Structures are given as structure tokens and as C-alpha cells.
Wavefront OBJ file of the C-alpha trace (Angstrom):
o trace
v -0.009 -0.001 0.003
v 1.301 3.396 -1.008
v 0.622 6.824 0.569
v 0.925 10.457 -0.423
v 0.014 13.724 1.341
v -1.257 16.700 -0.617
v -0.144 19.873 1.218
v 0.461 23.522 0.422
v 2.288 26.583 1.710
v -1.038 28.157 2.673
v -4.816 27.744 2.587
v -6.489 28.559 -0.687
v -3.758 27.076 -2.884
v -6.033 24.407 -4.420
v -5.316 21.390 -2.145
v -8.885 20.137 -2.177
v -9.392 20.437 -5.934
v -6.090 18.682 -6.783
v -6.684 16.051 -4.083
v -10.071 15.227 -5.597
v -8.584 15.112 -9.086
v -5.846 12.730 -8.046
v -8.393 10.521 -6.198
v -10.676 10.443 -9.185
v -7.873 9.555 -11.601
v -6.512 6.811 -9.372
v -9.975 5.362 -8.854
v -10.619 5.353 -12.603
v -7.445 3.316 -13.055
v -9.008 0.597 -10.945
v -7.192 1.368 -7.720
v -8.812 1.367 -4.273
v -8.131 4.776 -2.743
v -8.234 5.299 1.000
v -9.036 9.005 1.627
v -7.934 10.949 4.668
v -8.019 14.579 5.863
v -5.541 16.100 8.257
v -7.104 18.231 10.954
v -10.643 18.679 12.295
v -12.440 19.670 9.056
v -15.717 17.931 8.164
v -16.454 19.359 4.706
v -13.492 18.159 2.644
v -13.987 14.505 3.704
v -17.455 14.611 2.188
v -15.958 15.374 -1.220
v -13.303 12.704 -0.731
v -16.079 10.178 -0.129
v -17.834 11.304 -3.330
v -14.677 10.856 -5.388
v -13.483 7.537 -3.936
v -16.656 5.823 -2.772
v -15.158 5.344 0.710
v -15.495 7.311 3.950
v -12.722 9.836 4.498
v -11.179 9.860 7.977
v -9.596 12.687 9.958
v -6.001 12.382 11.139
v -5.204 14.887 13.880
v -2.029 14.662 15.939
v -3.133 17.250 18.516
v -6.649 15.994 19.167
v -5.854 12.291 19.112
v -2.102 11.821 19.535
v 0.395 9.846 17.499
v -0.699 6.332 18.578
v -4.313 6.872 17.639
v -3.324 8.482 14.325
v -1.296 5.376 13.464
v -4.141 3.114 14.537
v -6.872 4.802 12.595
v -4.660 5.207 9.542
v -3.918 1.489 9.624
v -7.561 0.515 10.136
v -8.915 2.623 7.328
v -6.174 1.962 4.749
v -5.760 -1.758 5.369
v -7.290 -2.919 2.066
v -6.303 0.024 -0.099
v -3.797 0.310 -2.975
v -2.985 3.921 -2.065
v -3.872 6.327 0.728
v -4.333 9.950 -0.413
v -4.246 12.399 2.507
v -5.267 16.029 2.138
v -3.461 18.392 4.467
v -4.767 21.281 6.496
v -3.863 24.961 6.083
v -0.134 25.370 5.310
v 2.114 22.338 5.626
v 3.723 23.453 8.895
v 0.679 25.332 10.326
v -0.707 23.961 13.602
v -1.763 25.309 16.950
v 1.400 27.346 17.629
v 4.357 29.078 16.087
v 7.133 27.095 17.778
v 5.976 23.493 17.449
v 4.262 21.176 14.982
v 1.213 19.977 16.955
v -1.906 19.889 14.806
v -0.021 20.323 11.548
v 0.132 18.316 8.338
v 3.894 17.986 8.871
v 3.288 16.226 12.183
v 0.959 13.668 10.533
v 3.443 13.164 7.677
v 6.109 12.159 10.185
v 3.752 9.982 12.240
v 2.706 7.836 9.289
v 5.873 8.183 7.215
v 4.205 9.616 4.121
v 5.876 11.915 1.553
v 4.358 15.265 0.578
v 3.287 16.713 -2.768
v 3.387 20.521 -2.332
v 0.601 22.385 -4.165
v 1.807 25.930 -4.953
v -0.534 28.635 -6.265
v 1.616 30.019 -9.074
v -0.618 32.984 -9.839
v 1.572 36.151 -9.980
v 4.734 34.133 -9.347
v 7.640 33.066 -11.540
v 11.202 32.371 -10.446
v 10.294 33.391 -6.933
v 8.799 29.919 -6.450
v 12.363 28.564 -6.176
v 13.139 30.013 -2.714
v 9.649 29.118 -1.567
v 10.037 25.463 -2.588
v 13.619 25.355 -1.234
v 12.454 26.695 2.118
v 9.689 24.131 2.454
v 11.969 21.293 1.382
v 14.681 22.174 3.908
v 12.695 23.524 6.865
v 12.248 20.105 8.510
v 14.457 17.314 7.106
v 12.119 14.713 8.579
v 9.327 15.876 6.230
v 10.054 14.705 2.670
v 8.822 16.954 -0.122
v 8.579 14.436 -2.964
v 7.267 16.790 -5.647
v 5.530 20.033 -6.520
v 2.284 20.678 -8.366
v 1.812 24.260 -9.553
v -1.777 25.493 -9.717
v -3.266 28.455 -11.564
v -0.551 28.415 -14.206
v -1.093 31.161 -16.741
v 0.509 29.776 -19.926
v 2.943 27.199 -21.306
v 5.730 29.792 -20.988
v 4.726 30.354 -17.376
v 4.947 26.580 -16.777
v 8.392 26.484 -18.391
v 9.734 29.211 -16.085
v 8.284 27.455 -13.016
v 9.906 24.180 -13.995
v 13.246 25.843 -14.663
v 13.117 27.593 -11.301
v 12.628 24.340 -9.406
v 15.115 22.408 -11.493
v 17.735 25.086 -10.722
v 17.614 24.077 -7.058
v 19.073 20.665 -7.730
v 17.566 19.548 -4.437
v 15.778 16.385 -5.580
v 12.364 18.013 -5.648
v 10.598 17.448 -8.977
v 7.749 19.308 -10.645
v 5.068 16.689 -11.211
v 2.402 19.001 -12.643
v 1.381 22.445 -13.827
v -2.374 22.926 -13.835
v -3.747 25.888 -15.813
v -6.154 28.455 -14.397
v -9.692 27.120 -14.863
v -12.712 28.716 -13.237
v -14.760 25.592 -14.024
v -12.765 23.763 -11.294
v -13.902 26.216 -8.586
v -15.944 24.676 -5.756
v -18.457 27.066 -4.078
v -17.769 28.056 -0.462
v -19.354 29.816 2.478
v -18.228 30.947 5.935
v -17.401 27.477 7.304
v -15.502 26.544 4.145
v -16.703 24.786 0.999
v -20.373 24.037 0.553
v -21.061 20.557 1.870
v -21.218 17.755 -0.617
v -24.877 17.214 0.390
v -25.665 20.707 -0.958
v -23.200 20.674 -3.864
v -22.757 17.040 -4.926
v -20.444 17.802 -7.881
v -22.079 16.527 -11.044
v -20.402 13.856 -13.099
v -19.269 16.359 -15.785
v -17.376 18.319 -13.106
v -15.501 15.184 -12.004
v -14.899 14.296 -15.663
v -13.433 17.739 -16.311
v -11.355 17.644 -13.156
v -9.995 14.186 -13.916
v -9.121 15.239 -17.453
v -7.288 18.324 -16.203
v -5.232 16.284 -13.772
v -4.567 13.499 -16.257
v -3.401 16.014 -18.892
v -1.288 18.267 -16.677
v -0.006 16.025 -13.898
v 2.445 13.182 -14.399
v 0.604 10.427 -12.569
v 3.544 8.084 -13.023
v 5.718 10.479 -11.015
v 3.004 10.723 -8.372
v 2.864 6.951 -8.096
v 6.667 6.753 -7.929
v 6.803 9.484 -5.281
v 4.250 7.761 -3.034
v 5.771 5.714 -0.223
v 5.256 1.988 -0.102
v 4.587 0.745 3.398
v 6.508 -2.493 3.521
v 8.015 -4.727 6.193
v 10.191 -1.912 7.492
v 7.052 -0.159 8.614
v 5.168 -3.189 9.818
v 4.551 -1.639 13.206
v 2.379 0.964 11.503
v -0.009 -1.770 10.443
v -0.164 -3.768 13.619
v -3.785 -4.434 14.594
v -5.281 -1.829 16.951
v -5.836 -2.800 20.565
v -9.070 -4.585 21.073
v -11.256 -2.465 23.349
v -13.665 -4.204 25.673
v -17.262 -4.343 24.540
v -20.401 -4.777 26.568
v -22.304 -7.966 27.088
v -24.758 -7.117 24.314
v -25.031 -4.556 21.506
v -27.226 -1.547 21.889
v -28.778 0.522 19.103
v -27.911 4.215 18.994
v -29.728 6.620 16.716
v -27.315 8.912 14.796
v -28.687 11.846 12.875
v -27.165 11.929 9.370
v -28.593 14.050 6.593
v -27.918 17.392 4.893
v -28.574 19.287 8.105
v -26.443 16.967 10.335
v -23.447 15.866 8.323
v -20.473 16.830 10.543
v -19.350 13.741 12.412
v -15.942 12.194 12.821
v -16.007 8.731 11.265
v -13.811 7.391 14.083
v -16.409 8.499 16.628
v -18.799 6.049 14.980
v -16.103 3.382 14.703
v -15.306 3.637 18.405
v -18.962 3.462 19.299
v -19.258 0.274 17.259
v -16.164 -1.187 18.874
v -17.695 -0.418 22.269
v -20.839 -2.371 21.423
v -23.068 0.077 19.561
v -25.223 -0.696 16.563
v -25.506 2.561 14.646
v -29.026 3.327 13.395
v -28.939 6.385 11.112
v -32.003 8.627 10.884
v -32.919 11.999 9.395
v -34.539 14.769 11.412
v -35.329 16.374 8.057
v -37.256 13.437 6.579
v -38.171 10.884 9.241
v -41.254 11.117 11.407
v -39.808 9.062 14.283
v -36.598 7.955 15.902
v -35.243 4.503 14.979
v -36.931 1.706 16.884
v -35.302 -0.025 19.829
v -32.621 2.606 20.475
v -31.027 3.309 23.821
v -29.573 6.660 22.943
v -29.270 9.463 20.376
v -26.308 11.249 18.854
v -26.985 14.583 17.117
v -23.827 15.680 15.215
v -23.128 19.142 13.851
v -23.986 20.579 10.487
v -26.062 23.384 9.097
v -29.483 23.214 10.785
v -29.945 26.945 10.188
v -30.156 26.260 6.408
v -33.048 23.866 6.964
v -34.752 25.681 9.822
v -38.240 25.619 8.370
v -38.120 21.944 7.416
v -36.742 20.925 10.821
v -39.276 23.091 12.635
v -42.158 21.634 10.598
v -41.221 18.042 11.540
v -43.319 18.180 14.728
v -43.339 14.387 15.132
v -39.537 14.193 15.331
v -39.315 17.137 17.696
v -41.880 15.590 20.016
v -40.116 12.189 20.014
v -36.831 13.877 21.016
v -38.626 15.777 23.833
v -40.112 12.519 25.066
v -36.740 10.734 24.841
v -35.059 13.415 26.978
v -37.958 13.447 29.446
v -37.622 9.668 29.773
v -33.927 9.926 30.656
v -32.559 8.547 27.387
v -28.883 9.506 26.841
v -28.745 12.210 24.132
v -25.444 13.705 23.016
v -25.448 16.762 20.725
v -22.674 18.821 19.155
v -22.815 22.306 17.592
v -25.569 22.071 14.997
v -27.173 19.271 17.022
v -27.036 21.555 20.025
v -28.727 24.365 18.082
v -31.487 21.932 17.051
v -32.170 21.271 20.756
v -32.614 24.986 21.546
v -35.828 26.957 21.096
v -34.649 27.734 17.578
v -33.164 30.408 15.379
v -34.104 34.049 15.908
v -37.162 35.061 13.833
v -37.722 31.444 12.758
v -40.136 28.647 13.761
v -39.251 26.772 16.944
v -36.908 23.794 17.199
v -37.005 21.087 19.922
v -36.706 23.443 22.875
v -34.799 21.314 25.416
v -32.539 24.305 26.084
v -34.437 27.572 26.682
v -32.254 29.831 24.541
v -32.462 31.338 21.080
v -29.703 31.017 18.480
v -28.709 33.713 15.998
v -26.214 33.859 13.134
v -23.496 36.491 13.222
v -21.758 38.313 10.326
v -18.396 37.436 11.869
v -16.973 34.181 13.161
v -17.784 33.621 16.816
v -15.370 30.849 17.689
v -12.591 28.846 16.046
v -9.987 26.516 17.446
v -9.031 23.426 19.378
v -10.581 22.866 22.795
v -9.880 20.640 25.754
v -12.795 19.748 27.988
v -12.697 18.209 31.465
v -15.849 16.613 32.874
v -16.868 18.323 36.133
v -19.152 15.453 37.129
v -20.036 11.886 36.177
v -22.041 11.881 32.952
v -23.115 9.862 29.914
v -19.617 10.457 28.487
v -17.600 9.302 31.474
v -16.494 9.912 35.019
v -15.670 13.214 36.636
v -12.188 14.336 35.666
v -12.212 12.708 32.229
v -10.414 14.930 29.720
v -11.228 15.000 26.002
v -10.165 17.109 23.061
v -12.096 18.561 20.183
v -12.684 21.551 17.921
v -15.052 24.512 17.855
v -15.965 26.525 14.755
v -19.199 28.466 14.323
v -20.749 31.763 13.275
v -23.672 31.547 15.652
v -24.255 32.474 19.257
v -26.955 31.738 21.824
v -28.633 33.706 24.576
v -26.987 33.254 27.949
v -27.963 29.834 29.307
v -30.071 30.069 32.486
v -28.085 29.327 35.613
v -30.313 26.388 36.541
v -28.979 24.482 33.470
v -25.948 22.504 34.643
v -22.526 23.217 33.129
v -20.576 20.002 32.748
v -17.363 21.011 30.912
v -14.422 23.001 32.171
v -12.964 24.227 28.843
v -9.375 25.142 28.039
v -7.635 26.484 24.921
v -3.859 26.190 24.882
v -3.814 26.042 28.658
v -6.048 29.120 29.019
v -9.236 28.595 30.985
v -12.268 29.523 28.846
v -14.799 28.855 31.575
v -17.646 26.340 31.582
v -19.712 24.893 28.785
v -21.361 21.524 27.994
v -24.959 21.872 29.129
v -26.837 19.000 30.785
v -30.563 18.548 31.122
v -31.299 15.096 32.599
v -29.230 12.685 30.461
v -29.062 15.127 27.574
v -25.633 16.722 27.061
v -25.052 19.405 24.416
v -22.140 21.636 23.489
v -20.686 23.717 20.697
v -17.501 21.600 20.858
v -17.089 18.704 18.443
v -15.309 16.181 20.652
v -13.127 13.577 18.933
v -13.595 10.253 20.753
v -10.132 9.282 19.575
v -8.728 11.755 22.076
v -10.238 9.606 24.849
v -11.796 6.343 23.629
v -13.398 5.921 27.077
v -15.959 8.500 25.883
v -17.430 6.050 23.410
v -17.414 3.205 25.887
v -19.104 5.319 28.544
v -21.786 6.535 26.098
v -22.561 3.036 24.950
v -22.691 1.825 28.564
v -25.118 4.643 29.412
v -27.331 3.740 26.473
v -27.286 0.095 27.419
v -28.168 0.907 31.004
v -31.140 3.057 29.847
v -32.325 0.346 27.445
v -32.179 -2.369 30.086
v -33.627 -0.411 33.005
l 1 2 3 4 5 6 7 8 9 10 11 12 13 14 15 16 17 18 19 20 21 22 23 24 25 26 27 28 29 30 31 32 33 34 35 36 37 38 39 40 41 42 43 44 45 46 47 48 49 50 51 52 53 54 55 56 57 58 59 60 61 62 63 64 65 66 67 68 69 70 71 72 73 74 75 76 77 78 79 80 81 82 83 84 85 86 87 88 89 90 91 92 93 94 95 96 97 98 99 100 101 102 103 104 105 106 107 108 109 110 111 112 113 114 115 116 117 118 119 120 121 122 123 124 125 126 127 128 129 130 131 132 133 134 135 136 137 138 139 140 141 142 143 144 145 146 147 148 149 150 151 152 153 154 155 156 157 158 159 160 161 162 163 164 165 166 167 168 169 170 171 172 173 174 175 176 177 178 179 180 181 182 183 184 185 186 187 188 189 190 191 192 193 194 195 196 197 198 199 200 201 202 203 204 205 206 207 208 209 210 211 212 213 214 215 216 217 218 219 220 221 222 223 224 225 226 227 228 229 230 231 232 233 234 235 236 237 238 239 240 241 242 243 244 245 246 247 248 249 250 251 252 253 254 255 256 257 258 259 260 261 262 263 264 265 266 267 268 269 270 271 272 273 274 275 276 277 278 279 280 281 282 283 284 285 286 287 288 289 290 291 292 293 294 295 296 297 298 299 300 301 302 303 304 305 306 307 308 309 310 311 312 313 314 315 316 317 318 319 320 321 322 323 324 325 326 327 328 329 330 331 332 333 334 335 336 337 338 339 340 341 342 343 344 345 346 347 348 349 350 351 352 353 354 355 356 357 358 359 360 361 362 363 364 365 366 367 368 369 370 371 372 373 374 375 376 377 378 379 380 381 382 383 384 385 386 387 388 389 390 391 392 393 394 395 396 397 398 399 400 401 402 403 404 405 406 407 408 409 410 411 412 413 414 415 416 417 418 419 420 421 422 423 424 425 426 427 428 429 430 431 432 433 434 435 436 437 438 439 440 441 442 443 444 445 446 447 448 449 450 451 452 453 454 455 456
């Protein structure tokens, strides 16, 4: 199995477009492509899934640590011919300026994968040489195996770019020069690209993208640059530790539709390993929760875009109210949390478990990694349990009434951000997307709570 990371000097260079093009070309050659995304992003993995036909999995060295990154990479690439990993932000960008935590470079070193550097060549010529040289030499443990130039203006422009890199004599090869092409643009909004559920990329787009990559990228050089994981890296592919499961499986309803599409695939994997049977449902379309469940997981997404449809589904809202009233474990993140409030300002009401109104803001409200410590025993674990996650939203809520319990003590980079994580009965909701890989006991505790409710 081979692997390659698609990275860039900065965001907006074209990583996602070129990653999708490479995935599509490799798939069309009959190869099984295992897709991955470095960092906490939910939107890019949806497009990876569309291109490859397989779920794309997040690899995050800060949230989950090196051991879990190796484990999940091994699990999800086990039967693949090649793993294609899209980076996050710039290659060396992470949570700080003096260390690599949370960066693409960190993941490259953890899994031993080489990097293809995507450089936006618009308004650049020979100046790309010191840029490429700096990235190639900054950290000798990160191997830059090749460069793909994006937004190339002409054949003469491509010639100058190739000459500039060749003049370095540093072993970095130009593997492609992709011309400017507005037809390859993917629409975006404040949280990033439009989700694949809203913008499913018609077949002619993927055809055009695959043709652009096939014509302007040397796929033979890409294949040669990709690392083969052989016997010298056998430890990377050792089976993950078997986690204890409960005496019997328990069904957990997981909301998954266009309004609730932000969920870490490994959260679901860890729930399954802990004894859960995942029963997907749609608050947009379904009139009831799945039958026989012992708990509910409401992931994030864009409920504000579907406010009227969600509000009009009175049967689903009532079932969720009854589930919470009965003490069923319910865990909600970000968009799922918003759905459990009284609703969006000047819009029909949502479920109303939390007596606050949500409103969208013109500017980003919160962005960044978070660490949460449980202040009391809960459906996610014992008091003192520490988990990591990510927060990113343009909405805010009214101040939560003091009688609603705060369960999280939240930190960012060691700075205390106060309390969050609101509990009503066995319903726990937060703006933070927790990654269960940061503390697999979260999944085990949630499954145990659901089993206890189901069997009571």
C-alpha cells in the first residue's frame, strides 16, 4: 500500500481540488483509494467520499495523539492500494508558532508519508524557487517528494516554473502544472466549502477535473513518489488494541442528513467497537426515531439552512422531547445543540430542550481546538475525564439560564475559557465537536449509558 500527502504553503492554494482530481484519476485506473483529511475539518472529507466511494477519515495529531493516528490510519487503509491524505492549512501550520502539533507535517512524520506540495503560481515566476527550497529544507524529517503548480497562466509560465525548481538541484521534482480554470472552482461559504450534500459535484465536473489532472500532472511520477509501506514499517500496520465491549449490543440513533453531516467517522467506529449498533436517521425526513434505540447522537452541520423543514417536523421534535424526558442519553454537538434549543431568531421553533435562542452573526464567533474536562459523572464518562475537540461556528446563543448545569471546564492552549457543556437530565449538548479518539473511554461510557437506559 502506498501513501501520499497533498499539502500547500497556505490555505487557498487548491489542495482540495487537486486532491479530488488525483483521487478520481486513481480510482478510474481501478485502484482502491483510502481517503484521509488532516485536521478537524468535516467538509473536505465529504468530497473525498464522493470521489473515492469510501469514507474519509480525519487524522489529527493534537486532538488524538500519534498512537491513535497510526491506529486509525492502519484501520482505514488496510485494504487500499494507495492512501491519499489532504493536508490542512499550510504544511507546517498547527496550533502554535514554535511546534508542529496539529499540523500536516506532524501527521506526515507519524505515518511516514511523503508530501506533494501544491503551490498557487498565480503572480509568481522564479520566486517559487526559494519558496520550494524553504519548504523542502525547513524540517528534514518531512520529505517533499514533488511540486504541483496550480493556476498556471500559460505554457511559458509553466516552463519558467519548472526551470526555477530544477535550478535548485535539491531532488524536488515538478510533477504537474495545472492551468487556471474557473470551471474547477468549488463554491464556499463561511465554514468553508459548501457541503457535498448541498453541492454534490455533477459527473461532468469530475470528468473535467480528472481530465485536467490526467493532462497536466504526471501520474507516473505521483505513483513513484508515493511511499510503499512495507516490512520496514510493519509496526504501523499492527492491529489496533481490542477495546472491551459490553455484554450485548445496543442501538444508538445517529442523525445523518444534509442538516447533520459533521461527524468524525472514528467516533462512529469507536462506538461500534464499544458495542453500539448505529441506526442512522434523518430529522429532516423521518417522522420518528429508529426503533429499539437506547440513545441518540446529534452531530453538527447546518440546521440553520433547513430551519423551516426541521421546525415543521413536529413528530420528530416531540419524539426527542419525550426521549429526553424519559432519561434517554442524548449527546449533541454544535448544529445538534442548536437543534435542541428553542430555535433560530425570527424562525419557527426547534425542539426546545434548552431555553435559549440562536442567531447567526456576520463574523466568526469561535474557532480553534478545545480541551474539555468533565466536572461530574455523565453519559460520556467519570468526573475528571479529559477529552479534546474543535469549535468553529458563526452563531451564538442567549446566555444559558443558571439552573442548566454546566458539565465542561474548557481550556484552549492552557487558558481557561470557563464552563460549557450543558446538561438537562441525560441530555448533554455543546458547541464543541469532541473527537472520541482523544479519549476512547468516551465512546465506551456513552454506549454503557445507552445500554443501562435500554435495560432499566
